C-alpha positions in Angstrom: 7.6 -8.9 -82.8 8.7 -11.1 -85.6 5.9 -12.9 -87.5 6.0 -15.1 -90.6 3.3 -15.2 -93.2 3.7 -18.2 -95.5 0.9 -17.2 -97.8 2.1 -16.4 -101.3 0.6 -13.8 -103.7 -0.2 -16.5 -106.2 -2.4 -18.4 -103.7 -6.2 -18.3 -104.0 -8.9 -19.6 -101.7 -10.4 -23.0 -102.3 -14.1 -23.1 -103.2 -16.0 -24.7 -100.4 -19.3 -26.6 -100.4 -20.7 -23.7 -98.3 -20.5 -21.3 -101.3 -23.1 -18.6 -101.9 -24.5 -17.5 -105.2 -24.4 -13.8 -106.0 -26.8 -11.9 -108.1 -24.6 -12.2 -111.2 -24.9 -16.0 -111.1 -21.2 -16.5 -110.2 -20.2 -18.8 -107.4 -18.3 -16.9 -104.7 -16.9 -18.4 -101.4 -18.5 -17.2 -98.2 -16.9 -14.2 -96.6 -15.0 -15.2 -93.5 -16.3 -14.1 -90.1 -14.5 -13.2 -87.0 -17.4 -14.3 -84.7 -16.4 -16.9 -82.1 -17.9 -20.3 -82.7 -20.5 -21.0 -80.0 -19.6 -24.7 -80.1 -15.9 -24.1 -79.3 -15.9 -25.1 -75.6 -17.8 -28.3 -76.2 -15.5 -29.0 -79.1 -12.5 -28.3 -76.8 -13.8 -30.7 -74.2 -14.1 -33.5 -76.8 -10.7 -32.7 -78.3 -9.0 -32.7 -74.9 -10.6 -36.0 -74.0 -9.3 -37.5 -77.3 -5.8 -36.1 -76.7 -5.8 -37.4 -73.2 -6.7 -40.9 -74.5 -3.9 -40.8 -77.1 -1.2 -39.5 -74.7 -2.3 -42.1 -72.1 -1.2 -44.8 -74.5 2.4 -43.6 -74.5 2.9 -44.7 -70.9 -0.1 -46.9 -70.1 1.7 -50.0 -71.3 4.8 -49.5 -69.1 3.3 -51.1 -66.0 1.7 -53.8 -68.0 4.8 -54.8 -69.9 5.6 -57.9 -67.7 2.1 -59.2 -68.1 2.2 -58.6 -71.9 5.6 -60.4 -72.1 4.3 -63.4 -70.2 1.1 -63.6 -72.2 2.6 -63.2 -75.7 6.0 -64.7 -75.1 8.1 -61.6 -75.9 11.8 -61.7 -75.5 13.5 -58.8 -73.7 14.6 -57.2 -77.0 11.2 -57.8 -78.7 9.3 -56.3 -75.7 11.0 -53.0 -76.2 9.1 -52.6 -79.5 5.8 -52.5 -77.7 6.9 -49.1 -76.6 9.4 -48.1 -79.3 7.1 -48.9 -82.2 4.7 -46.2 -81.0 7.4 -43.7 -80.4 9.0 -44.4 -83.8 5.9 -43.8 -85.8 4.7 -40.8 -83.8 8.1 -39.1 -83.7 8.7 -39.7 -87.4 5.3 -38.7 -88.8 4.1 -35.9 -86.6 5.5 -33.0 -88.7 4.1 -34.6 -91.9 0.8 -35.2 -90.2 0.6 -31.5 -89.3 1.2 -30.4 -92.8 -1.2 -32.9 -94.3 -3.9 -31.5 -91.9 -3.3 -28.0 -93.2 -3.2 -29.2 -96.8 -6.2 -31.6 -96.9 -8.4 -30.4 -94.0 -7.9 -30.5 -90.3 -11.2 -32.1 -89.4 -10.8 -34.8 -92.1 -7.3 -35.7 -90.9 -8.4 -35.7 -87.2 -11.2 -38.1 -87.9 -8.9 -40.3 -90.0 -6.4 -40.5 -87.1 -9.2 -41.4 -84.6 -10.4 -44.2 -86.9 -6.9 -45.6 -87.2 -6.5 -45.3 -83.4 -9.7 -47.2 -82.8 -8.8 -50.1 -85.1 -5.2 -50.2 -83.7 -6.4 -50.3 -80.1 -8.7 -53.2 -80.9 -5.8 -55.0 -82.6 -3.6 -54.5 -79.5 -6.3 -55.6 -77.1 -7.1 -58.7 -79.1 -3.4 -59.6 -79.8 -2.7 -63.3 -79.8 0.9 -63.1 -80.9 3.9 -60.7 -81.0 3.5 -59.4 -84.6 -0.2 -58.5 -83.9 0.8 -56.5 -80.9 3.6 -54.6 -82.6 1.5 -53.8 -85.6 -1.2 -52.4 -83.3 1.3 -50.2 -81.5 2.7 -49.0 -84.8 -0.8 -48.1 -85.9 -1.4 -46.2 -82.7 1.7 -44.1 -83.3 0.6 -43.3 -86.8 -2.8 -42.3 -85.4 -1.2 -39.8 -83.0 0.9 -38.3 -85.8 -2.2 -37.7 -87.8 -4.7 -36.7 -85.1 -2.7 -34.6 -82.6 -1.5 -31.8 -84.9 -4.9 -31.5 -86.6 -6.6 -31.3 -83.2 -4.3 -28.5 -81.9 -4.6 -26.7 -85.2 -8.4 -26.6 -84.8 -8.1 -25.3 -81.3 -5.8 -22.5 -82.4 -8.4 -21.4 -85.0 -11.5 -21.7 -82.7 -10.0 -19.6 -79.9 -8.9 -16.3 -81.2 -9.5 -14.3 -78.0 -6.1 -14.1 -76.1 -7.5 -14.9 -72.7 -9.7 -17.7 -74.0 -6.9 -19.1 -76.0 -4.5 -19.2 -73.1 -7.1 -21.2 -71.1 -7.7 -23.6 -74.0 -4.0 -24.1 -74.7 -3.3 -24.5 -71.0 -5.8 -27.3 -70.7 -4.4 -28.9 -73.9 -0.8 -28.6 -72.9 -1.5 -30.0 -69.4 -2.7 -33.2 -70.9 0.8 -34.1 -72.2 2.0 -34.5 -68.6 -1.3 -35.7 -67.1 -1.6 -38.4 -69.7 2.0 -39.4 -69.0 1.7 -39.6 -65.3 -1.9 -41.0 -64.9 -1.0 -43.7 -67.4 0.9 -45.4 -64.6 -2.1 -45.2 -62.3 -4.6 -46.4 -64.8 -2.4 -49.2 -66.0 -1.7 -50.4 -62.5 -5.4 -50.5 -61.7 -6.5 -52.3 -64.9 -3.6 -54.7 -64.9 -4.0 -55.7 -61.3 -7.8 -55.7 -61.2 -8.8 -56.8 -64.7 -6.4 -57.7 -67.6 -3.7 -55.9 -69.5 -6.0 -56.1 -72.6 -8.3 -53.4 -71.1 -5.6 -50.8 -71.2 -6.3 -50.8 -75.0 -10.0 -51.6 -75.0 -10.8 -48.5 -72.9 -9.9 -46.4 -75.9 -12.8 -47.8 -78.0 -15.8 -46.0 -76.5 -13.9 -42.7 -76.5 -12.9 -43.1 -80.1 -16.4 -44.0 -81.1 -17.8 -41.0 -79.3 -15.4 -38.6 -81.1 -16.2 -40.1 -84.5 -20.0 -39.6 -83.8 -20.0 -36.1 -82.2 -16.9 -34.2 -83.5 -18.4 -33.6 -87.0 -21.3 -31.7 -85.4 -19.0 -29.5 -83.3 -16.1 -28.6 -85.6 -16.2 -27.1 -89.1 -13.7 -28.1 -91.8 -10.7 -25.9 -92.4 -7.6 -26.0 -94.6 -4.9 -23.8 -95.9 -5.3 -21.6 -98.9 -3.6 -23.4 -101.8 -2.4 -22.0 -105.1 -4.1 -23.2 -108.3 -2.7 -26.5 -109.3 -0.7 -26.9 -106.0 -0.2 -30.5 -105.1 1.6 -32.3 -102.3 5.4 -32.1 -102.4 6.1 -35.8 -102.5 9.9 -35.6 -102.4 9.9 -33.2 -99.5 7.4 -35.4 -97.6 9.4 -38.5 -98.2 12.8 -37.1 -97.2 11.3 -35.3 -94.1 9.5 -38.4 -92.9 12.2 -41.0 -93.5 14.8 -38.6 -92.0 12.9 -38.2 -88.8 12.1 -41.9 -88.6 15.8 -42.7 -89.0 16.8 -40.3 -86.3 14.2 -41.5 -83.8 15.2 -45.1 -84.6 18.9 -44.3 -84.0 18.1 -42.7 -80.6 16.0 -45.8 -79.6 18.9 -48.1 -80.6 21.2 -46.0 -78.4 19.1 -47.0 -75.4 20.2 -50.7 -76.0 23.6 -50.4 -77.8 26.8 -48.3 -77.3 26.8 -44.9 -79.2 29.8 -46.0 -81.3 28.1 -49.0 -82.9 26.8 -49.1 -86.4 23.2 -49.8 -85.2 23.3 -46.3 -83.6 25.5 -44.2 -85.9 24.2 -45.4 -89.3 20.5 -44.5 -88.8 21.5 -41.2 -87.2 23.8 -40.2 -90.1 21.2 -41.3 -92.6 18.5 -39.3 -90.8 20.7 -36.1 -90.8 21.5 -36.6 -94.5 17.8 -37.1 -95.4 16.8 -33.9 -93.5 19.6 -31.9 -95.2 18.3 -33.3 -98.5 14.8 -32.2 -97.5 16.1 -28.6 -96.8 17.7 -28.5 -100.3 14.5 -29.8 -101.9 12.2 -27.4 -100.1 14.4 -24.4 -100.9 14.0 -25.2 -104.7 10.3 -26.3 -104.6 7.7 -23.9 -106.1 5.2 -25.0 -103.5 7.2 -26.6 -100.6 5.6 -28.9 -98.2 7.1 -26.9 -95.3 8.1 -23.3 -96.1 11.6 -22.8 -94.6 10.8 -19.3 -93.5 8.4 -20.9 -91.0 11.4 -21.6 -88.8 12.7 -18.0 -89.0 10.5 -17.0 -86.0 12.9 -16.9 -83.0 10.2 -17.5 -80.4 9.0 -20.7 -82.0 12.5 -21.9 -82.6 13.6 -21.4 -79.0 10.6 -23.1 -77.4 10.8 -26.1 -79.8 14.5 -26.5 -79.0 14.0 -26.2 -75.3 11.1 -28.7 -75.6 13.7 -31.3 -76.3 15.3 -30.6 -72.9 11.9 -30.5 -71.2 10.6 -33.9 -72.5 14.0 -35.6 -72.1 14.0 -34.7 -68.4 10.3 -35.4 -67.9 10.2 -38.8 -69.5 13.4 -40.0 -67.9 12.1 -38.7 -64.5 8.9 -40.6 -64.7 10.5 -43.8 -66.1 13.3 -44.0 -63.5 11.3 -42.9 -60.5 8.8 -45.7 -61.3 11.6 -48.2 -61.3 13.0 -46.7 -58.1 9.6 -47.1 -56.4 9.0 -50.7 -57.5 12.6 -52.1 -57.4 14.2 -50.2 -54.6 11.3 -49.2 -52.3 9.4 -52.5 -53.1 6.1 -51.0 -54.3 3.6 -53.2 -56.1 2.5 -52.1 -59.6 -0.8 -50.7 -58.1 1.1 -48.9 -55.3 3.6 -47.6 -57.9 0.8 -46.3 -60.0 -1.0 -44.6 -57.2 2.2 -43.0 -56.1 2.0 -40.7 -59.1 -1.3 -39.1 -58.2 0.3 -36.2 -56.4 2.3 -35.3 -59.5 -1.0 -35.3 -61.5 -2.6 -32.9 -59.0 0.5 -30.7 -58.9 0.6 -30.4 -62.6 -3.1 -29.5 -62.6 -2.5 -26.8 -60.1 0.5 -25.6 -62.1 -1.6 -25.4 -65.3 -4.1 -23.2 -63.5 -1.3 -21.0 -62.1 0.4 -20.7 -65.5 -2.9 -19.9 -67.3 -3.6 -17.1 -64.8 -0.1 -15.6 -65.0 0.7 -15.9 -68.7 -1.6 -12.9 -69.8 -0.1 -10.8 -66.9 3.6 -11.7 -67.0 3.9 -12.8 -70.6 4.9 -16.0 -72.3 8.6 -15.6 -72.0 8.8 -15.0 -68.2 6.3 -17.7 -67.3 8.0 -20.3 -69.5 11.4 -19.5 -68.1 10.3 -19.6 -64.5 8.5 -22.9 -65.1 11.6 -24.5 -66.6 13.9 -23.3 -63.8 11.4 -24.3 -61.1 11.0 -27.7 -62.6 14.8 -28.1 -62.6 14.7 -27.3 -58.9 12.2 -30.1 -58.4 14.4 -32.6 -60.2 17.4 -31.5 -58.1 15.3 -32.2 -54.9 14.5 -35.6 -56.3 18.2 -36.3 -56.7 18.5 -36.6 -52.9 16.8 -40.0 -52.9 18.6 -42.9 -51.4 17.9 -46.6 -50.7 16.7 -45.6 -47.3 14.3 -42.9 -48.5 10.6 -43.0 -47.7 8.0 -42.0 -50.2 6.9 -38.9 -48.2 10.4 -37.8 -47.4 12.2 -38.8 -50.5 10.0 -38.9 -53.6 7.1 -36.5 -52.7 8.8 -33.1 -52.1 10.6 -33.0 -55.5 7.5 -34.5 -57.2 5.3 -31.6 -56.0 7.8 -28.9 -56.9 8.5 -30.4 -60.3 4.8 -30.9 -61.0 3.7 -27.3 -60.2 6.4 -25.6 -62.2 6.2 -28.1 -65.1 2.5 -27.6 -65.3 2.9 -23.8 -65.1 5.2 -23.9 -68.1 2.7 -25.6 -70.4 0.2 -22.8 -71.3 3.1 -20.4 -72.0 5.1 -23.0 -74.0 2.1 -23.9 -76.2 1.4 -20.2 -76.8 5.1 -19.7 -77.8 5.0 -22.7 -80.2 2.0 -21.0 -82.0 3.5 -17.5 -81.8 3.0 -15.6 -85.1 1.4 -18.6 -86.8 -1.0 -17.8 -89.6 -4.0 -20.0 -90.1 -2.1 -21.4 -93.1 0.3 -23.1 -90.7 -1.6 -23.8 -87.5 -1.4 -27.6 -87.7 2.2 -27.5 -89.0 3.2 -25.5 -85.9 1.6 -28.0 -83.6 3.2 -30.9 -85.6 6.6 -29.3 -85.1 6.0 -28.9 -81.4 4.8 -32.5 -81.0 7.7 -33.7 -83.0 10.1 -31.9 -80.6 8.4 -33.5 -77.7 8.6 -37.0 -79.2 12.3 -36.6 -80.2 12.9 -35.2 -76.7 11.3 -38.3 -75.2 13.5 -40.5 -77.3 16.6 -38.5 -76.2 15.6 -39.0 -72.6 15.4 -42.7 -72.9 18.5 -42.9 -75.1 20.7 -40.6 -73.1 19.6 -40.0 -69.5 18.2 -43.5 -68.8 21.0 -45.2 -70.6 23.6 -43.1 -68.7 22.0 -44.0 -65.4 22.0 -47.8 -66.2 25.6 -47.7 -67.4 26.7 -45.7 -64.4 25.0 -48.3 -62.2 26.8 -51.2 -64.0 30.1 -49.5 -63.5 29.4 -49.1 -59.8 28.4 -52.8 -59.5 31.5 -54.0 -61.2 33.6 -51.9 -58.8 31.9 -53.7 -55.9 29.1 -51.5 -54.9 25.9 -53.1 -53.6 23.4 -53.3 -56.6 20.6 -51.2 -55.0 23.0 -48.5 -54.0 24.6 -48.6 -57.5 21.2 -48.3 -59.3 20.1 -45.5 -57.1 23.3 -43.7 -57.7 22.6 -43.9 -61.4 19.2 -42.5 -61.0 20.5 -39.6 -58.9 23.1 -38.8 -61.6 20.4 -38.7 -64.3 18.1 -36.5 -62.2 20.9 -34.0 -61.7 21.6 -33.9 -65.4 17.9 -33.5 -66.1 17.8 -30.6 -63.6 20.6 -29.0 -65.4 18.9 -29.3 -68.8 15.7 -27.7 -67.4 17.6 -24.8 -66.0 19.5 -24.4 -69.2 16.2 -24.3 -71.1 15.0 -21.6 -68.8 18.1 -19.5 -69.4 17.9 -19.9 -73.2 14.3 -18.8 -73.0 15.2 -15.7 -71.0 18.1 -14.7 -73.2 16.9 -15.7 -76.7 13.1 -15.6 -76.8 11.4 -12.4 -77.8 9.1 -10.7 -75.4 5.6 -11.7 -76.7 2.1 -11.5 -75.5 -0.3 -14.4 -75.5 -2.0 -13.8 -78.8 -2.3 -15.2 -82.3 -3.2 -13.5 -85.6 -6.8 -13.5 -86.4 -7.1 -16.5 -88.7 -10.1 -15.2 -90.5 -7.9 -12.5 -92.0 -5.6 -15.2 -93.4 -7.9 -17.9 -94.9 -11.3 -19.0 -96.0 -12.6 -22.0 -94.0 -14.5 -24.7 -95.8 -17.6 -25.2 -93.6 -19.3 -28.4 -94.1 
């Protein structure tokens, strides 16, 4: 099994406030302990609640977009930035956020992200004009980029027992999908029964609770830094601007042809900046992101296949929501409630994956989950304008949900495979970045392909509903192919690994506050 240790011989432990004085009068850092933190399960519950809230805001605005448009006077082009502003900031800053958490302290960055999310949610809920709403959504994206990697990094350090960690990561990973699907349900309920502003205000009590309780449940931890080591500003700048440019280019591709300057220029600029970042990091004495981190084959494979997973998942939920409301005639509330079976299926799949991962291994469970989810998408591709909910949408939804959920514990384990405590938040930042970029790819490629296919069909004389449904079917079939391809890549390229991480206490000294 290949593992990467990014710790360098020149590094020394930081001195924490929890130091102990020895008999010679010298100040020595506390010795690390391998004892499990008795607060870990309570901390996990709080962290999972926080992550669920953050992920909910990725999709919760979708159902409410027409009401937001009417209330604030958005144009069609301007309205897209209520969604795209969030994705742009999160996708561009997640990897940097993960490294900053390792560098400056995971608890500190997590609390900072929660505070930003609290303020940004209030701004969105109280928005009286378009700039105020967009600024709030940009702030929420920044908050996710700061808080999510730090939170997952803390979980990786708190749960060192393989079985416990598989359960913890299964719960965490499942929230990605549950937050995405239940966002439609909650948004429909709040929008129809109250006001679209409450989809943002409901975040406030959760954020306040986290800010008050989390410091009592989680100790501070950070990477071991070399004497005089400071943040690699050039590396951070090129990495962040490069990712922001690529995500921006993908978002533009959802509205403009791929050959236009609006798409090509930011994509080329993003690639050039990332290549510059690689050159800078290779020469830096203390790089922001050690390039050998990416040498681990298991992590690399799962992060690449996460692009396929999220592209298929996001486009699936987006287009099936449109199909239910525009083709089958569901109201926003009915459309939201229609997603409940997917949420339950994902929950069942998470339980199944959590139980099977220690027995069958990360590689096999992840591969089966990918391929099974592809089968679910293929079943969904049999929908037609005459389909019913039970006969058309539900069978593929259940199959997709169970297998997609089963994949999550194994995939999260694989993303953290061989990670030292030095890089725990970086690893989660890389995984989250892959998921955000994959989401942007799904919107830019699969959804756009479906819409343009439908336009071509309409121009050739096909009835509009038939043409639009035909576009959805094509996209579902391509998504199914991507999921199966991901499963094959996992089977052929990923190492056979067990669900375990290195003992972080052998790698670092935690600063307990």
